[in-house]
PDB file of the backbone (N, CA, C, O) and the ligand in Angstrom, with CONECT records:
HET     ZN  A 101       1
ATOM      1  N   MET A   1    -189.403  42.227 -28.419  1.00  0.00           N
ATOM      2  CA  MET A   1    -190.374  41.143 -28.324  1.00  0.00           C
ATOM      3  C   MET A   1    -190.043  40.072 -29.360  1.00  0.00           C
ATOM      4  O   MET A   1    -189.779  40.352 -30.529  1.00  0.00           O
ATOM      5  N   THR A   2    -190.070  38.834 -28.872  1.00  0.00           N
ATOM      6  CA  THR A   2    -189.720  37.716 -29.740  1.00  0.00           C
ATOM      7  C   THR A   2    -190.884  37.370 -30.666  1.00  0.00           C
ATOM      8  O   THR A   2    -192.034  37.285 -30.233  1.00  0.00           O
ATOM      9  N   THR A   3    -190.576  37.177 -31.914  1.00  0.00           N
ATOM     10  CA  THR A   3    -191.607  36.770 -32.855  1.00  0.00           C
ATOM     11  C   THR A   3    -191.657  35.250 -32.940  1.00  0.00           C
ATOM     12  O   THR A   3    -190.654  34.596 -33.225  1.00  0.00           O
ATOM     13  N   ARG A   4    -192.827  34.707 -32.691  1.00  0.00           N
ATOM     14  CA  ARG A   4    -193.009  33.258 -32.790  1.00  0.00           C
ATOM     15  C   ARG A   4    -193.662  32.926 -34.121  1.00  0.00           C
ATOM     16  O   ARG A   4    -194.616  33.577 -34.547  1.00  0.00           O
ATOM     17  N   ARG A   5    -193.132  31.909 -34.762  1.00  0.00           N
ATOM     18  CA  ARG A   5    -193.728  31.500 -36.022  1.00  0.00           C
ATOM     19  C   ARG A   5    -194.269  30.080 -35.915  1.00  0.00           C
ATOM     20  O   ARG A   5    -193.676  29.223 -35.260  1.00  0.00           O
ATOM     21  N   CYS A   6    -195.397  29.845 -36.564  1.00  0.00           N
ATOM     22  CA  CYS A   6    -195.992  28.517 -36.576  1.00  0.00           C
ATOM     23  C   CYS A   6    -195.072  27.557 -37.326  1.00  0.00           C
ATOM     24  O   CYS A   6    -194.649  27.849 -38.445  1.00  0.00           O
ATOM     25  N   PRO A   7    -194.757  26.399 -36.709  1.00  0.00           N
ATOM     26  CA  PRO A   7    -193.867  25.439 -37.376  1.00  0.00           C
ATOM     27  C   PRO A   7    -194.495  24.818 -38.619  1.00  0.00           C
ATOM     28  O   PRO A   7    -193.779  24.317 -39.486  1.00  0.00           O
ATOM     29  N   ASP A   8    -195.800  24.843 -38.713  1.00  0.00           N
ATOM     30  CA  ASP A   8    -196.479  24.250 -39.863  1.00  0.00           C
ATOM     31  C   ASP A   8    -196.725  25.268 -40.972  1.00  0.00           C
ATOM     32  O   ASP A   8    -196.505  24.979 -42.148  1.00  0.00           O
ATOM     33  N   CYS A   9    -197.183  26.463 -40.590  1.00  0.00           N
ATOM     34  CA  CYS A   9    -197.586  27.457 -41.586  1.00  0.00           C
ATOM     35  C   CYS A   9    -196.505  28.499 -41.844  1.00  0.00           C
ATOM     36  O   CYS A   9    -196.463  29.086 -42.925  1.00  0.00           O
ATOM     37  N   GLY A  10    -195.634  28.738 -40.874  1.00  0.00           N
ATOM     38  CA  GLY A  10    -194.589  29.731 -41.041  1.00  0.00           C
ATOM     39  C   GLY A  10    -195.064  31.159 -40.886  1.00  0.00           C
ATOM     40  O   GLY A  10    -194.314  32.096 -41.158  1.00  0.00           O
ATOM     41  N   VAL A  11    -196.309  31.341 -40.448  1.00  0.00           N
ATOM     42  CA  VAL A  11    -196.817  32.692 -40.237  1.00  0.00           C
ATOM     43  C   VAL A  11    -196.568  33.114 -38.797  1.00  0.00           C
ATOM     44  O   VAL A  11    -196.333  32.276 -37.926  1.00  0.00           O
ATOM     45  N   THR A  12    -196.620  34.407 -38.555  1.00  0.00           N
ATOM     46  CA  THR A  12    -196.412  34.917 -37.203  1.00  0.00           C
ATOM     47  C   THR A  12    -197.587  34.545 -36.312  1.00  0.00           C
ATOM     48  O   THR A  12    -198.748  34.742 -36.672  1.00  0.00           O
ATOM     49  N   MET A  13    -197.266  34.002 -35.142  1.00  0.00           N
ATOM     50  CA  MET A  13    -198.320  33.616 -34.212  1.00  0.00           C
ATOM     51  C   MET A  13    -198.668  34.787 -33.318  1.00  0.00           C
ATOM     52  O   MET A  13    -197.803  35.584 -32.952  1.00  0.00           O
ATOM     53  N   GLU A  14    -199.939  34.886 -32.969  1.00  0.00           N
ATOM     54  CA  GLU A  14    -200.415  36.005 -32.169  1.00  0.00           C
ATOM     55  C   GLU A  14    -200.389  35.644 -30.690  1.00  0.00           C
ATOM     56  O   GLU A  14    -200.818  34.563 -30.288  1.00  0.00           O
ATOM     57  N   GLU A  15    -199.873  36.579 -29.885  1.00  0.00           N
ATOM     58  CA  GLU A  15    -199.815  36.346 -28.449  1.00  0.00           C
ATOM     59  C   GLU A  15    -201.186  36.582 -27.836  1.00  0.00           C
ATOM     60  O   GLU A  15    -201.826  37.604 -28.083  1.00  0.00           O
ATOM     61  N   MET A  16    -201.625  35.623 -27.035  1.00  0.00           N
ATOM     62  CA  MET A  16    -202.927  35.736 -26.383  1.00  0.00           C
ATOM     63  C   MET A  16    -202.802  35.346 -24.938  1.00  0.00           C
ATOM     64  O   MET A  16    -201.814  34.739 -24.523  1.00  0.00           O
ATOM     65  N   GLU A  17    -203.806  35.698 -24.179  1.00  0.00           N
ATOM     66  CA  GLU A  17    -203.817  35.341 -22.766  1.00  0.00           C
ATOM     67  C   GLU A  17    -204.753  34.165 -22.562  1.00  0.00           C
ATOM     68  O   GLU A  17    -205.911  34.181 -22.981  1.00  0.00           O
ATOM     69  N   LEU A  18    -204.211  33.129 -21.894  1.00  0.00           N
ATOM     70  CA  LEU A  18    -205.010  31.941 -21.636  1.00  0.00           C
ATOM     71  C   LEU A  18    -205.600  32.032 -20.229  1.00  0.00           C
ATOM     72  O   LEU A  18    -204.867  32.117 -19.244  1.00  0.00           O
ATOM     73  N   ARG A  19    -206.905  32.015 -20.146  1.00  0.00           N
ATOM     74  CA  ARG A  19    -207.564  32.148 -18.844  1.00  0.00           C
ATOM     75  C   ARG A  19    -208.550  31.015 -18.657  1.00  0.00           C
ATOM     76  O   ARG A  19    -208.985  30.369 -19.610  1.00  0.00           O
ATOM     77  N   THR A  20    -208.889  30.797 -17.394  1.00  0.00           N
ATOM     78  CA  THR A  20    -209.982  29.877 -17.109  1.00  0.00           C
ATOM     79  C   THR A  20    -211.290  30.631 -17.304  1.00  0.00           C
ATOM     80  O   THR A  20    -211.292  31.837 -17.550  1.00  0.00           O
ATOM     81  N   GLU A  21    -212.394  29.915 -17.192  1.00  0.00           N
ATOM     82  CA  GLU A  21    -213.693  30.570 -17.344  1.00  0.00           C
ATOM     83  C   GLU A  21    -213.928  31.613 -16.268  1.00  0.00           C
ATOM     84  O   GLU A  21    -214.651  32.587 -16.476  1.00  0.00           O
ATOM     85  N   ASP A  22    -213.306  31.397 -15.111  1.00  0.00           N
ATOM     86  CA  ASP A  22    -213.471  32.348 -14.012  1.00  0.00           C
ATOM     87  C   ASP A  22    -212.577  33.568 -14.154  1.00  0.00           C
ATOM     88  O   ASP A  22    -212.657  34.502 -13.356  1.00  0.00           O
ATOM     89  N   GLY A  23    -211.742  33.558 -15.151  1.00  0.00           N
ATOM     90  CA  GLY A  23    -210.908  34.722 -15.392  1.00  0.00           C
ATOM     91  C   GLY A  23    -209.547  34.658 -14.751  1.00  0.00           C
ATOM     92  O   GLY A  23    -208.803  35.638 -14.764  1.00  0.00           O
ATOM     93  N   PHE A  24    -209.206  33.491 -14.177  1.00  0.00           N
ATOM     94  CA  PHE A  24    -207.887  33.363 -13.577  1.00  0.00           C
ATOM     95  C   PHE A  24    -206.864  33.034 -14.661  1.00  0.00           C
ATOM     96  O   PHE A  24    -207.123  32.261 -15.584  1.00  0.00           O
ATOM     97  N   THR A  25    -205.709  33.643 -14.516  1.00  0.00           N
ATOM     98  CA  THR A  25    -204.642  33.295 -15.441  1.00  0.00           C
ATOM     99  C   THR A  25    -203.923  32.058 -14.935  1.00  0.00           C
ATOM    100  O   THR A  25    -203.912  31.795 -13.732  1.00  0.00           O
ATOM    101  N   LEU A  26    -203.333  31.313 -15.821  1.00  0.00           N
ATOM    102  CA  LEU A  26    -202.643  30.085 -15.462  1.00  0.00           C
ATOM    103  C   LEU A  26    -201.187  30.383 -15.164  1.00  0.00           C
ATOM    104  O   LEU A  26    -200.540  31.178 -15.846  1.00  0.00           O
ATOM    105  N   ASN A  27    -200.687  29.727 -14.129  1.00  0.00           N
ATOM    106  CA  ASN A  27    -199.288  29.873 -13.782  1.00  0.00           C
ATOM    107  C   ASN A  27    -198.563  28.554 -13.952  1.00  0.00           C
ATOM    108  O   ASN A  27    -199.134  27.479 -13.769  1.00  0.00           O
ATOM    109  N   LEU A  28    -197.311  28.657 -14.302  1.00  0.00           N
ATOM    110  CA  LEU A  28    -196.457  27.491 -14.399  1.00  0.00           C
ATOM    111  C   LEU A  28    -195.539  27.520 -13.184  1.00  0.00           C
ATOM    112  O   LEU A  28    -194.773  28.467 -13.008  1.00  0.00           O
ATOM    113  N   VAL A  29    -195.611  26.479 -12.336  1.00  0.00           N
ATOM    114  CA  VAL A  29    -194.834  26.476 -11.100  1.00  0.00           C
ATOM    115  C   VAL A  29    -193.745  25.414 -11.190  1.00  0.00           C
ATOM    116  O   VAL A  29    -194.019  24.244 -11.460  1.00  0.00           O
ATOM    117  N   THR A  30    -192.518  25.836 -10.961  1.00  0.00           N
ATOM    118  CA  THR A  30    -191.407  24.896 -10.990  1.00  0.00           C
ATOM    119  C   THR A  30    -191.098  24.439  -9.575  1.00  0.00           C
ATOM    120  O   THR A  30    -191.127  25.248  -8.647  1.00  0.00           O
ATOM    121  N   ASN A  31    -190.805  23.167  -9.393  1.00  0.00           N
ATOM    122  CA  ASN A  31    -190.591  22.614  -8.061  1.00  0.00           C
ATOM    123  C   ASN A  31    -189.164  22.155  -7.788  1.00  0.00           C
ATOM    124  O   ASN A  31    -188.655  22.345  -6.683  1.00  0.00           O
ATOM    125  N   GLU A  32    -188.538  21.577  -8.743  1.00  0.00           N
ATOM    126  CA  GLU A  32    -187.202  21.079  -8.482  1.00  0.00           C
ATOM    127  C   GLU A  32    -186.237  21.536  -9.559  1.00  0.00           C
ATOM    128  O   GLU A  32    -186.617  21.842 -10.689  1.00  0.00           O
ATOM    129  N   PRO A  33    -184.959  21.569  -9.156  1.00  0.00           N
ATOM    130  CA  PRO A  33    -183.950  22.045 -10.101  1.00  0.00           C
ATOM    131  C   PRO A  33    -183.876  21.162 -11.343  1.00  0.00           C
ATOM    132  O   PRO A  33    -183.843  19.935 -11.250  1.00  0.00           O
ATOM    133  N   LYS A  34    -183.853  21.787 -12.464  1.00  0.00           N
ATOM    134  CA  LYS A  34    -183.682  21.052 -13.706  1.00  0.00           C
ATOM    135  C   LYS A  34    -182.657  21.785 -14.553  1.00  0.00           C
ATOM    136  O   LYS A  34    -182.637  23.014 -14.623  1.00  0.00           O
ATOM    137  N   PRO A  35    -181.817  21.003 -15.187  1.00  0.00           N
ATOM    138  CA  PRO A  35    -180.860  21.658 -16.090  1.00  0.00           C
ATOM    139  C   PRO A  35    -181.576  22.199 -17.323  1.00  0.00           C
ATOM    140  O   PRO A  35    -182.673  21.763 -17.671  1.00  0.00           O
ATOM    141  N   GLY A  36    -180.938  23.137 -17.957  1.00  0.00           N
ATOM    142  CA  GLY A  36    -181.505  23.636 -19.213  1.00  0.00           C
ATOM    143  C   GLY A  36    -182.318  24.897 -19.022  1.00  0.00           C
ATOM    144  O   GLY A  36    -182.077  25.673 -18.097  1.00  0.00           O
ATOM    145  N   VAL A  37    -183.265  25.092 -19.888  1.00  0.00           N
ATOM    146  CA  VAL A  37    -184.011  26.345 -19.971  1.00  0.00           C
ATOM    147  C   VAL A  37    -184.728  26.674 -18.671  1.00  0.00           C
ATOM    148  O   VAL A  37    -184.637  27.804 -18.192  1.00  0.00           O
ATOM    149  N   LEU A  38    -185.448  25.700 -18.082  1.00  0.00           N
ATOM    150  CA  LEU A  38    -186.238  25.985 -16.898  1.00  0.00           C
ATOM    151  C   LEU A  38    -185.356  26.355 -15.712  1.00  0.00           C
ATOM    152  O   LEU A  38    -185.733  27.195 -14.894  1.00  0.00           O
ATOM    153  N   GLY A  39    -184.173  25.725 -15.614  1.00  0.00           N
ATOM    154  CA  GLY A  39    -183.273  26.035 -14.515  1.00  0.00           C
ATOM    155  C   GLY A  39    -182.791  27.476 -14.571  1.00  0.00           C
ATOM    156  O   GLY A  39    -182.574  28.112 -13.540  1.00  0.00           O
ATOM    157  N   GLY A  40    -182.629  27.975 -15.770  1.00  0.00           N
ATOM    158  CA  GLY A  40    -182.152  29.339 -15.930  1.00  0.00           C
ATOM    159  C   GLY A  40    -183.209  30.385 -15.659  1.00  0.00           C
ATOM    160  O   GLY A  40    -182.893  31.569 -15.543  1.00  0.00           O
ATOM    161  N   LEU A  41    -184.439  29.975 -15.559  1.00  0.00           N
ATOM    162  CA  LEU A  41    -185.523  30.930 -15.368  1.00  0.00           C
ATOM    163  C   LEU A  41    -185.810  31.198 -13.902  1.00  0.00           C
ATOM    164  O   LEU A  41    -186.619  32.070 -13.586  1.00  0.00           O
ATOM    165  N   GLY A  42    -185.166  30.471 -12.999  1.00  0.00           N
ATOM    166  CA  GLY A  42    -185.458  30.663 -11.582  1.00  0.00           C
ATOM    167  C   GLY A  42    -186.341  29.551 -11.076  1.00  0.00           C
ATOM    168  O   GLY A  42    -187.396  29.270 -11.645  1.00  0.00           O
ATOM    169  N   LEU A  43    -185.902  28.913  -9.995  1.00  0.00           N
ATOM    170  CA  LEU A  43    -186.596  27.728  -9.524  1.00  0.00           C
ATOM    171  C   LEU A  43    -187.671  28.075  -8.517  1.00  0.00           C
ATOM    172  O   LEU A  43    -187.604  29.103  -7.843  1.00  0.00           O
ATOM    173  N   LYS A  44    -188.649  27.217  -8.425  1.00  0.00           N
ATOM    174  CA  LYS A  44    -189.755  27.372  -7.484  1.00  0.00           C
ATOM    175  C   LYS A  44    -190.413  28.737  -7.613  1.00  0.00           C
ATOM    176  O   LYS A  44    -190.854  29.318  -6.622  1.00  0.00           O
ATOM    177  N   GLU A  45    -190.475  29.221  -8.778  1.00  0.00           N
ATOM    178  CA  GLU A  45    -191.177  30.480  -8.996  1.00  0.00           C
ATOM    179  C   GLU A  45    -192.362  30.232  -9.907  1.00  0.00           C
ATOM    180  O   GLU A  45    -192.391  29.293 -10.702  1.00  0.00           O
ATOM    181  N   LYS A  46    -193.325  31.103  -9.759  1.00  0.00           N
ATOM    182  CA  LYS A  46    -194.458  31.015 -10.667  1.00  0.00           C
ATOM    183  C   LYS A  46    -194.107  31.738 -11.946  1.00  0.00           C
ATOM    184  O   LYS A  46    -193.734  32.912 -11.946  1.00  0.00           O
ATOM    185  N   LEU A  47    -194.233  31.022 -13.009  1.00  0.00           N
ATOM    186  CA  LEU A  47    -193.977  31.635 -14.301  1.00  0.00           C
ATOM    187  C   LEU A  47    -195.302  31.821 -15.016  1.00  0.00           C
ATOM    188  O   LEU A  47    -196.199  30.982 -14.931  1.00  0.00           O
ATOM    189  N   LYS A  48    -195.402  32.908 -15.704  1.00  0.00           N
ATOM    190  CA  LYS A  48    -196.597  33.111 -16.509  1.00  0.00           C
ATOM    191  C   LYS A  48    -196.269  32.641 -17.921  1.00  0.00           C
ATOM    192  O   LYS A  48    -195.467  33.263 -18.618  1.00  0.00           O
ATOM    193  N   PRO A  49    -196.882  31.557 -18.335  1.00  0.00           N
ATOM    194  CA  PRO A  49    -196.569  31.072 -19.673  1.00  0.00           C
ATOM    195  C   PRO A  49    -197.071  32.029 -20.745  1.00  0.00           C
ATOM    196  O   PRO A  49    -198.160  32.594 -20.637  1.00  0.00           O
ATOM    197  N   VAL A  50    -196.270  32.196 -21.764  1.00  0.00           N
ATOM    198  CA  VAL A  50    -196.680  33.015 -22.900  1.00  0.00           C
ATOM    199  C   VAL A  50    -197.405  32.123 -23.893  1.00  0.00           C
ATOM    200  O   VAL A  50    -196.860  31.125 -24.364  1.00  0.00           O
ATOM    201  N   THR A  51    -198.627  32.489 -24.201  1.00  0.00           N
ATOM    202  CA  THR A  51    -199.443  31.695 -25.109  1.00  0.00           C
ATOM    203  C   THR A  51    -199.509  32.370 -26.466  1.00  0.00           C
ATOM    204  O   THR A  51    -199.836  33.552 -26.571  1.00  0.00           O
ATOM    205  N   VAL A  52    -199.198  31.615 -27.491  1.00  0.00           N
ATOM    206  CA  VAL A  52    -199.313  32.147 -28.838  1.00  0.00           C
ATOM    207  C   VAL A  52    -200.197  31.225 -29.662  1.00  0.00           C
ATOM    208  O   VAL A  52    -200.178  30.007 -29.487  1.00  0.00           O
ATOM    209  N   VAL A  53    -200.972  31.819 -30.561  1.00  0.00           N
ATOM    210  CA  VAL A  53    -201.918  31.076 -31.376  1.00  0.00           C
ATOM    211  C   VAL A  53    -201.663  31.365 -32.845  1.00  0.00           C
ATOM    212  O   VAL A  53    -201.466  32.514 -33.241  1.00  0.00           O
ATOM    213  N   CYS A  54    -201.669  30.315 -33.643  1.00  0.00           N
ATOM    214  CA  CYS A  54    -201.512  30.493 -35.085  1.00  0.00           C
ATOM    215  C   CYS A  54    -202.847  30.882 -35.704  1.00  0.00           C
ATOM    216  O   CYS A  54    -203.826  30.148 -35.568  1.00  0.00           O
ATOM    217  N   PRO A  55    -202.901  32.029 -36.383  1.00  0.00           N
ATOM    218  CA  PRO A  55    -204.159  32.469 -36.996  1.00  0.00           C
ATOM    219  C   PRO A  55    -204.572  31.615 -38.202  1.00  0.00           C
ATOM    220  O   PRO A  55    -205.719  31.677 -38.646  1.00  0.00           O
ATOM    221  N   GLU A  56    -203.642  30.825 -38.722  1.00  0.00           N
ATOM    222  CA  GLU A  56    -203.950  30.016 -39.900  1.00  0.00           C
ATOM    223  C   GLU A  56    -204.557  28.666 -39.523  1.00  0.00           C
ATOM    224  O   GLU A  56    -205.642  28.315 -39.986  1.00  0.00           O
ATOM    225  N   CYS A  57    -203.846  27.908 -38.675  1.00  0.00           N
ATOM    226  CA  CYS A  57    -204.285  26.552 -38.366  1.00  0.00           C
ATOM    227  C   CYS A  57    -204.799  26.390 -36.944  1.00  0.00           C
ATOM    228  O   CYS A  57    -205.333  25.339 -36.590  1.00  0.00           O
ATOM    229  N   GLY A  58    -204.640  27.437 -36.119  1.00  0.00           N
ATOM    230  CA  GLY A  58    -205.176  27.368 -34.769  1.00  0.00           C
ATOM    231  C   GLY A  58    -204.281  26.671 -33.772  1.00  0.00           C
ATOM    232  O   GLY A  58    -204.702  26.411 -32.645  1.00  0.00           O
ATOM    233  N   LEU A  59    -203.061  26.364 -34.155  1.00  0.00           N
ATOM    234  CA  LEU A  59    -202.127  25.733 -33.230  1.00  0.00           C
ATOM    235  C   LEU A  59    -201.859  26.646 -32.043  1.00  0.00           C
ATOM    236  O   LEU A  59    -201.633  27.844 -32.211  1.00  0.00           O
ATOM    237  N   ILE A  60    -201.884  26.073 -30.836  1.00  0.00           N
ATOM    238  CA  ILE A  60    -201.577  26.829 -29.630  1.00  0.00           C
ATOM    239  C   ILE A  60    -200.267  26.325 -29.058  1.00  0.00           C
ATOM    240  O   ILE A  60    -200.061  25.124 -28.889  1.00  0.00           O
ATOM    241  N   ARG A  61    -199.383  27.273 -28.763  1.00  0.00           N
ATOM    242  CA  ARG A  61    -198.112  26.924 -28.138  1.00  0.00           C
ATOM    243  C   ARG A  61    -197.918  27.789 -26.914  1.00  0.00           C
ATOM    244  O   ARG A  61    -198.372  28.932 -26.858  1.00  0.00           O
ATOM    245  N   GLN A  62    -197.227  27.216 -25.923  1.00  0.00           N
ATOM    246  CA  GLN A  62    -196.931  27.989 -24.729  1.00  0.00           C
ATOM    247  C   GLN A  62    -195.441  27.945 -24.463  1.00  0.00           C
ATOM    248  O   GLN A  62    -194.788  26.913 -24.618  1.00  0.00           O
ATOM    249  N   TYR A  63    -194.920  29.097 -24.058  1.00  0.00           N
ATOM    250  CA  TYR A  63    -193.511  29.214 -23.738  1.00  0.00           C
ATOM    251  C   TYR A  63    -193.363  29.694 -22.306  1.00  0.00           C
ATOM    252  O   TYR A  63    -194.063  30.608 -21.869  1.00  0.00           O
ATOM    253  N   ALA A  64    -192.438  29.067 -21.577  1.00  0.00           N
ATOM    254  CA  ALA A  64    -192.177  29.495 -20.205  1.00  0.00           C
ATOM    255  C   ALA A  64    -191.172  30.635 -20.236  1.00  0.00           C
ATOM    256  O   ALA A  64    -190.015  30.460 -20.619  1.00  0.00           O
ATOM    257  N   GLU A  65    -191.637  31.798 -19.828  1.00  0.00           N
ATOM    258  CA  GLU A  65    -190.761  32.963 -19.805  1.00  0.00           C
ATOM    259  C   GLU A  65    -190.901  33.661 -18.480  1.00  0.00           C
ATOM    260  O   GLU A  65    -191.911  33.521 -17.790  1.00  0.00           O
ATOM    261  N   GLU A  66    -189.891  34.407 -18.131  1.00  0.00           N
ATOM    262  CA  GLU A  66    -189.927  35.120 -16.862  1.00  0.00           C
ATOM    263  C   GLU A  66    -190.902  36.265 -16.909  1.00  0.00           C
ATOM    264  O   GLU A  66    -191.063  36.980 -15.919  1.00  0.00           O
TER     265      GLU A  66
HETATM  266 ZN    ZN A 101    -200.211  27.276 -38.305  1.00  0.00          ZN2+
END
């Protein structure tokens, strides 16, 4: 498991699940080919973004992962 660190505080960010009020998880959907990171993850697929939160400053970051 990859450890994410807050760019401001340098502490380990905690992985959390981002949901709507109805309890649905959010999906990241890719539509067209793009070079770089997203292209390598598989096109036109639903990706579940990984959400991490900094316990110090509250920064939220999301990463597109398979
Ligand atoms: Zn922070």
